[in-house]
N, C-alpha and C positions, 0 to 999 in steps of 0.2 A: 389515933385517925392520920396523922401525918405519916406514920410508918406504914400505914395502908396504902396511902397514897404515893409514897416513894416506890413501895413494891409493886403498884400498878403501873407506875411509870417506868420502872426498871423492865418490867415484863412487856409493856407497849414496844420500849426500845428494841429489846430482844426480837420482838415480832416483826418491828419495822426492818431491822437488819435481816433477819431471815427472810423476809418478802424481798428486800435488796437482793440478797445472794439468789434468790430464785430468778428476780428478774435478770440479774447480770448472767447467771447461768444460761437461760433461755436466749438471751441476747447473744451470748458468747457462742453457743451451738448454732444459732441461725446466723452467725456470722462466719463460721468456719467455711473453708475454701470448698469442701465437698458436697456441701448441703445442696440437694435438688433445685431449690429456689436459686441459689446463686448461679447453678449451672445454666439455669434456664435463661437467667438474666445475661450472662457471659455471652450466650449465643445470639441473644437478642441485641445486645452490643456490638457483635462482630456483623450481624447482619446490618445494622444501622450504620456502620462505619464504611461498609462496603458499598451501600447504596448512595451514600453522601458524596456525589460527585461535586467538586467545587467548581467555581464561576471560571476559573483559569482554564481547567480541562474541558469544560464545554466550550468556551472559546476555541481552543486548540482544535477540538474536534470538527467545529462548524467551518474552521478555515481550512482544515486540511482535507475534509471529506465532505463538506457542503451538506451536513447531515446534522439536524437538531435532536438532541438526545435528552428526555427530561429525567427527573430523578425517579419517576415510577417505573421506568424501564428495568433498571437494575433490580428493584423490588419483584418483578414478575419474573426477571431473570433467575433470580435468587431460588425462588420455590422449589426447583429440582434439585437443588444442590443439598447434599445431606453434610451435616456437621457430625463430628464425634469429639468429644472432651474425655481425655483419660490423663492417668498419670499425675492426677490432681495432688499438690503438696502446698504446705504452708511455708512461706519463705520466712515472714516474722510478723509479730503483733506488734503496732506501733503502740508503745506506752503512752504518748501524749494525745492520744485519740483513739476513736473505735474504729481506725482504720485496719485492716490485715492484708498484707501484702502475699498473693498467691502466684503459683505459676501451674500450668498445664500444657498438656500436648493437645494441639487442637489440630484435626484432621478434617480437610473439605474433599468430600467427592463428587467430581462433576460429571455430567452426563457424557458420554465419548463423543457425540456430536458437536458438543461445546468447545471441546479441545481440537477436533477436526476442523469445523468452521474457525476457530481462532488461528491455527497454524495456516490455512488457507489466506485467511486474511491479511495476516503478517508477512506472507510469502508476496503478497500483492504490493505491499510496502517496502519490501524487501528489509523486514526485521527479522530477529532471530526469534525462533519457534519456541513453543511453550517450555519445552523441555531445557533448552538453553536458557532462558530466561529465569526459569526456577532455580538453576544452580548460580547464575549472576547474583539472584536475590537472596542466595542461601536458604532456598527452601527444599525439602525433600519432595520428589515428584516420582510416583511409582503406582501403576494400575490405576491411573486417572485420578489418582489421591494426591492432594497437596497437603502437606503437615509441616509443622514448625513448633518451637516451643515459646510460649507467650507469657508474660508476666503481667499481672492485673491485680488492682487494689478492690477491696471489698470494705464497704462501710455500711454500717446498721445505723438508721434513725429511726424516730418513733413510728414512722409511717410506711418505709420502704427501705429496700436494701439497694446500694447504689454499686455498679461495678464500672471501673473505669480501666481501659486498656493502657498498658505503659509502654510496651515495646512492639506493637503491632503494625506500624505503619507499611512496613516491607511486605507483610501478610496481605494487608487489606489493600493496598495498591496493586499488588500483583493480581488478586482477585477481580479487582476492577478493570484491571487491563484486558484479562482473560473474556469477561462478559461482554466488555465493549466491543472488541476485536470480533468475537464470534458474531456479534449482533450487526457489525459493519460489514460482515463478509458480501451479502447480497448487495449492498450499495457499491462496494468497491469493485464487485464484479461487473455491475452495470456501468461504474464509471470508466472501467479498464475496456469494456466493448464500446462504449461511446467515442473514447480516445482512439481506439484503433479505426473506428468508421470515420473520423474526423481526418486521421492520418491518411487511410486509404481513399477519402474523398480528395484531399488535397494532392496525393499522389496522382490520382485520375486526373485532376484537373491539370496538374502539372504536365501529365503525359498527354493530355490533350493540346494542350499549349504548346508543346514542343512539337507534337505531331503537326499541328497547324502551321507553326512556323517552318518545320521542313518542308511544308508543301508549298509554302510560298517560296522558299529558297529552290526547290526543284523547278517550280513554274518558271521563276526569273532566269534559272541557268538555261531551261528549254527555249524561252524567248531568245535568248542570247545566241544559242546554237543554230535555232531557226535562221536568224538573220545572217550569221556567218555562212551557213549552207546555202542561203539564198545569193548571197554575193558571190560564193565560189561558184554556183550553178549559172549566175549571170556572166561571169569571165568565160565559163565554158561554152555557153550558149552564143557568146559572141564572136567565138573563134572559128575560123573557117574549117569546113569539111575535111580539108587536106590534113590540117594540124590536129584536128582531133583524133583521125584514123591513126596519127603516128604514136600519139601519147594515150590511145585507149587502155592500152592493156596496162599502162604504168599507173594509170588514174584508178583503174579497177584495184590493182594491189594496194595503191594508197589506202583506199576505202577500206579494204579487208585489214590491213596492217593498223589503221586508226581504230576499227572497232575492236580487235583483239588487244592492243596495246592499252587503250583507255579502261578497259574491263579489267585488265590483269593489274594496273597501277591503282584502280579504285578500292582492290580488295584491303581490308584492314582500314580503310579510311573512316574519319568519325561521321561522315554522310556520303555513302559511296556513290549513291545515285548524282548527287550534286557534284562529286569529284568527276565522275565519267562523264557527265554532260560539259563541265568546264573543260576537261581534257579534249574531248571532241570538237569543242568551239577553238580552243587555242590551235589544235592541229589544222582546223578548216582555214583559218585566219593565215596560218604560215603558208598552207597550201595554195591559198588564192594568191599570195604573193609570187610564189614559185610559178605556179601556173601561167600568170601574167608574163613572166619573163621567159619562159620556154615557148609560149604562144607568139610572143613578139619574136623571137630568134628563128622560129619556123615559119613565120609569115614572109 
């Protein structure tokens, strides 16, 4: 009886070991890097990391572009992006755990309008374009495709497979930036147009103020000229007919000279009209003094 029990126990133990081996084989197979379930999980994790905008990034966007972006935006923007995972390989199997380190080449194909919009958006902010940024981030960029080698860990548990990215920050951050820049293109164009309108309005206002000021200066100069001419005419009118006849021609020559000389000298001046009027005023004042002396001599 004891022998039978021992044999039965041995058989059970063999059965248990066999079952464990089968479970381990299943788990190991499911834990392999190239399993479809693992590839799907890897793509989901990449999606999640790209869509996960940090609070710091959101604050920066709000401050720089005055635009609020929620996390759902990148989720929607990611839908047209096609991911391809290839050249999958196992780096090593961790002996102390059920974790496997894997590597794969991940390629993201973006719609051409995303890249065009992102480049326009970056140009508005005087930033490097997508191609230049890809090179700086050590990413391959060709034919609308961004690709890089990524390492990731795969862990099998009783209920799920967990995939964790190891060195994907440069890739996910780059993808975030492209999607955000593409989304911000309309708002940045609008901001640029508004800025130009404000500058033009300010310039127009400055020009109007300048024109108004110039008008005041011209009016002021004209008043001074009118007064100088009035003083000159007053001296002329008070002189005798005989004296006026003797200097009539001289006075006419002086008037022509004043007109031509002041026009010529005003060319190239900051305010030609004000310069001309002031010139005529000064010459009228000087002529008034000369005329008084001549009339006194001829009287």
